[in-house]
C-alpha positions as CSV (number, residue, x, y, z in Angstrom):
1,M,0.1,-0.1,0.1
2,F,2.7,2.4,1.0
3,F,4.4,1.9,-2.5
4,L,1.3,2.7,-4.4
5,C,1.0,6.0,-2.5
6,C,4.7,6.6,-3.4
7,L,4.1,5.7,-7.1
8,S,1.2,8.0,-7.5
9,S,2.4,11.0,-5.5
10,S,5.8,10.9,-7.8
11,A,3.8,10.3,-11.2
12,Q,3.9,14.0,-13.1
13,K,0.9,15.7,-13.4
14,N,0.3,17.8,-16.6
15,A,0.0,21.5,-16.8
16,V,-2.0,23.4,-19.3
17,I,-0.8,26.8,-21.2
18,S,-4.0,28.4,-22.4
19,G,-4.7,32.0,-24.2
20,K,-6.1,33.9,-27.0
21,I,-4.2,34.9,-30.1
22,V,-5.5,38.2,-31.7
23,N,-4.4,40.6,-34.4
24,D,-4.1,44.7,-33.6
25,K,-7.9,45.1,-34.6
26,D,-8.7,42.6,-31.7
27,S,-9.9,39.8,-34.4
28,P,-8.9,36.1,-33.6
29,I,-6.3,34.4,-35.3
30,E,-7.3,31.0,-36.6
31,V,-4.7,28.2,-37.2
32,A,-1.7,29.8,-35.3
33,T,0.8,27.3,-34.3
34,I,1.7,27.2,-30.6
35,Y,4.4,25.0,-29.5
36,L,6.8,24.6,-26.5
37,M,10.1,23.9,-26.7
38,N,13.0,22.6,-24.1
39,S,15.5,25.1,-24.3
40,K,18.3,22.7,-23.4
41,D,18.0,20.5,-26.9
42,S,15.4,22.4,-28.8
43,S,13.0,19.4,-28.9
44,V,9.3,20.1,-29.1
45,E,7.7,19.3,-25.9
46,A,4.0,20.0,-26.7
47,Y,2.1,21.7,-29.7
48,T,-1.2,22.7,-30.8
49,I,-3.4,25.1,-32.9
50,S,-5.9,27.9,-32.1
51,D,-9.4,27.7,-33.1
52,K,-11.7,29.8,-35.1
53,N,-11.9,31.8,-31.9
54,G,-8.2,32.3,-31.5
55,L,-8.2,30.1,-28.3
56,F,-5.7,27.5,-27.7
57,K,-4.9,24.9,-24.8
58,L,-1.5,23.4,-24.7
59,E,-1.3,20.7,-22.7
60,T,2.3,19.2,-21.4
61,K,4.0,17.7,-18.2
62,S,4.4,20.0,-15.5
63,G,8.0,20.6,-14.2
64,L,9.7,21.6,-17.6
65,Q,12.4,24.5,-16.7
66,N,13.3,27.1,-19.3
67,G,11.2,26.4,-21.8
68,I,10.4,28.4,-24.8
69,L,6.6,28.9,-25.8
70,K,6.5,30.3,-29.6
71,I,3.4,31.3,-31.5
72,S,3.3,31.9,-35.3
73,A,1.0,32.8,-38.0
74,E,1.2,33.2,-41.5
75,D,1.9,37.0,-42.3
76,Y,2.7,37.6,-38.7
77,L,5.8,38.0,-36.7
78,E,6.6,35.2,-34.3
79,F,5.6,35.5,-30.7
80,S,8.2,34.1,-28.1
81,D,8.3,33.8,-24.4
82,T,10.3,32.0,-21.8
83,I,8.6,29.9,-19.2
84,E,10.9,29.5,-16.3
85,K,9.3,26.8,-14.6
86,L,6.1,25.0,-15.2
87,T,4.5,23.8,-12.3
88,H,0.7,24.8,-12.7
89,N,-1.5,25.9,-15.3
90,I,-0.9,29.2,-16.7
91,D,-3.2,31.5,-18.6
92,L,-1.5,34.1,-21.1
93,G,-4.7,36.0,-21.8
94,V,-4.8,37.5,-24.9
95,I,-1.6,37.8,-27.1
96,R,-1.3,40.6,-30.1
97,L,0.4,39.3,-32.9
98,I,1.8,42.0,-35.1
99,K,1.3,42.1,-38.7
100,Y,4.3,41.6,-41.0
101,D,4.5,43.8,-43.9
102,V,7.4,43.8,-46.2
103,E,7.0,46.8,-48.3
104,L,9.5,47.5,-51.6
105,D,10.5,50.9,-52.5
106,E,11.0,49.9,-55.9
107,V,12.3,46.9,-57.8
108,I,14.7,47.3,-61.1
109,I,15.6,44.0,-62.5
110,K,18.7,44.3,-65.1
111,N,19.8,41.9,-67.3
112,E,21.3,41.1,-70.4
113,A,20.8,38.3,-73.0
114,P,23.9,36.2,-73.1
115,I,25.8,35.9,-76.6
116,R,26.6,32.3,-77.4
117,I,29.0,31.3,-80.3
118,R,29.2,27.8,-81.3
119,A,32.7,26.4,-82.4
120,D,31.1,24.9,-85.5
121,T,29.1,27.9,-86.7
122,K,30.6,29.9,-89.1
123,S,28.0,31.9,-90.4
124,T,26.3,34.8,-88.3
125,G,23.0,33.9,-88.9
126,F,22.0,36.8,-90.8
127,R,20.9,36.7,-94.0
128,R,21.0,39.5,-96.8
């Protein structure tokens, strides 16, 4: 009986990291990727995606130390946060992702057609 009690108390419990992902206009971002990495070896501990309301719940083992939480979505800058010690559930609240805009001032494409001369060709290819 004592052995079973010790075994159940030493079993690792799960912790949940939750939150809501929105853009700068407070509109929810659907299908954002949320993942928790182990900072020691960059292995992914857990991952999920946000739902149509921008909500997510990431369930992982508690006890992780110095984990890195990353959130990415298409056309947005990546969000990153360090979780020093994951011992209980964490609600991150609302996380605003910043739109990734790339504006080019102008684009100039310069190219010259290559001249190719074959060794076996004696004519210029022009007819008079």
